[in-house]
N, C-alpha and C positions, 0 to 999 in steps of 0.2 A: 973865248975869242973876244975881240974888241966889239964885234957886232952884237954878240949876245949880252953885253953889258947894257942894261936898260937905262943906265945913267947917261948914256951917250945918245939917247933918242930925243926927238923933239916932242915936248909935252904941250898939250893944247892950252892949259891955263897959265902958261908962262913960267912955271917952276921947272927946275931941272930934275926933280925927283918924281918918278912915275907913280909913286904911291899917292901923290896929291893931285894927280891929273890923269888924262887919257892920252896915250900916244896918238899923234896926228896921222891919219891915214892919207895916203897919196897914191898916185899911179903915174905910169909912163905913157898911157894912152892919150889920144887926142881929146882935149877938153877935160881931162882929169885934174885933180888938185895937185898943184906943184909944191915942192918944198921951198922953204925960205932960203935965203943966201947962207951958204956955209953948210948946208945939209943936202943929202942925196937920197933919192927914193930907191930902195932895194927890195926885191921880192923875197917872200918866204923868210921874213924876219919877225920874230915874236909870235905870240899866240893869237888865235882868232878873237874877235871882239865878243863882249858879253860873256866872259869866262869860257870862251871856246864854243858857245852854242850857236852863234850866228856865223854860218859858213855854207859854202856849196862844194865842199871837198869831195863828197861821195853822194850816192843816191839817197841814202837814209837822211843825212843832214840836209840835203836839198829839199826832200819832201817835208821835213820839219819846218824849215824856213819858209817854204811855199805855203804851208798850212797857216803859218803866222800871218802871211800876207793876205790869204783868202779870208781869214777871220778878222782882219783889220786890227789885230792886237799889236799896237805900237809898231805898225808897219813902216812909219816914216823914218824910224831909226835905221832900219835895214835899207830903205831907199837912199838915205843920205850917205851911208857908208859905201853902197855899191856905186853910186854916182861919183863919189870922191875917188874911188879906185879904178873904175871902169870907164868913166866918161858919160856924157849925156846920151849916148846911143842906147844905154840900158833903160831909158824911159819907155821904150816900146815894150819891153818885157813886163815892166810894172803896170803899164796901162792895160795890157791883156789880162794879167793875173788879177788885178784889183777890180776892174770893171766886169769882166766876164766871170771871174771866180767868185767874188763876193756878192755881186748883184744878180747873177744868173744861176750859177752852180749851187750855191747855198739854198736859194729859193726853190730850185728844182728838187734838191734832196728833201727839203721840208715838205714839199707837195707830195712827193712819193711816199714819205713816211705817213703823212696825214691820210692819203688814199688807202694805204695799207691798213691803218687803224680803222678806217671807215668800213672797208671790206670785211675785216675781221669782226667788227661789231654786227654787220648784217648777217654774216654766217652764224654768229652766236645766236642772234635772234631767230634765224630760221631753224636752227637746231632745237631751240627751246620750244618753238611752235610745233615742230615735228614730234618732239617728245610728249608734248601735251596731247596731240592728236592720237598718238599711239596709246597713251594712258587712257584716253577716253574710249578708244576702240576696245581696249582690253577690259574695260569696266562692264559690269553686268547691266547697268542702266544706260548704256551708250546707244545712241541712234543718230542717224544722219538725216536732218530735216529735208535736205535736198532730194532724197530718194522718195519722199512722200508726194508723188505726182498726182495721185487720185484722192488726196485727202479733201474732205469737205467739212464745213463747220456743222456742229450738231444742231438739230432743230429742236427748239424749245416747245414742248407740247403744252397746250393750254388745258387746264383742268376742266372736266366736264361739269361737275357739280360745284361751281364756284359760288361761294356765299360771301355776303357782305353784312356788315353790322350797321343797322339803321337805328338812329336814336329818335324815339317818339315819346314826347312828354317826360323826358328824363329817364326813360327805360330803354335798355339795349335789347334789340330784337334781331336775331340771326335769321336772315331771309335769303332766298335765292333770287338773284336778279333776273334769271331767265324765267322763273315762274311768275315774277311780277310782270314781265313783258307779255307772257302768255295770258295772264289774267286781264291785262289791259286790252289786248286784242279781242278777247271774248266779250268784254264789256262793250267795246265798239261795235262788235257784230250784233249784240243784243239791241243796242240802241238803233242800229240800222234796220233791224227787223221790226222794231216797234214803230219806227217812223213809216215803214212801208205798209204795215197793216192799218195804221191810222189813215193814211192817204187813200187806201183802197176803200175803206168804209165810208169816208166822206164822199167819194165818187159815186158809190152806189146809192147814197142817201140823196144826192142831188139829181139823180137820173129821173126824168118825168115818167109817170106811169102811162102805159099805152092805153089809148081809148078803147072802149069796149067794142067789140065787133058784133055785127048783127048778121 
């Protein structure tokens, strides 16, 4: 047919051969791109743009193109082509998809994935702790310190016959410090007795003799 002959199409770069340019997209809607003088805009003529990948012909192709818009992967090319064929009213669709899809939905998905990884890491850590506790309970040397409610520290007993080394004139003598204390107390007692006997004898010597009685 005459319509299927791509040499009869209007090419963007001004050449008449479509291999050296891109066919100009147009539409009959209000605000859509119009054709130049001598050309007419006809629907369902030629293939879809970008080797047939950019289209909204069915649900699967629509999802693929919408995913391209959400990820902002060369989304302005799809925007320009849709505005040229459908008019400026299509801006509402792109505003919703780009702003809410790329800035909200993608971040929400990333947050859900991050929370899932965090919960999985916590569960893994709890399982490791539980396995370690089970292994400790199964061990022969396992005990729970929290159950020792009546535990008391051990009292350190002092030795009864504690001896020390005393250096006297270059010679080491092993003595008992308790016996030294006892000896010192005995010497103090002896000195106290000696002083008491001396004072009593002086008192008796100073006492005057009684006059003779008649």
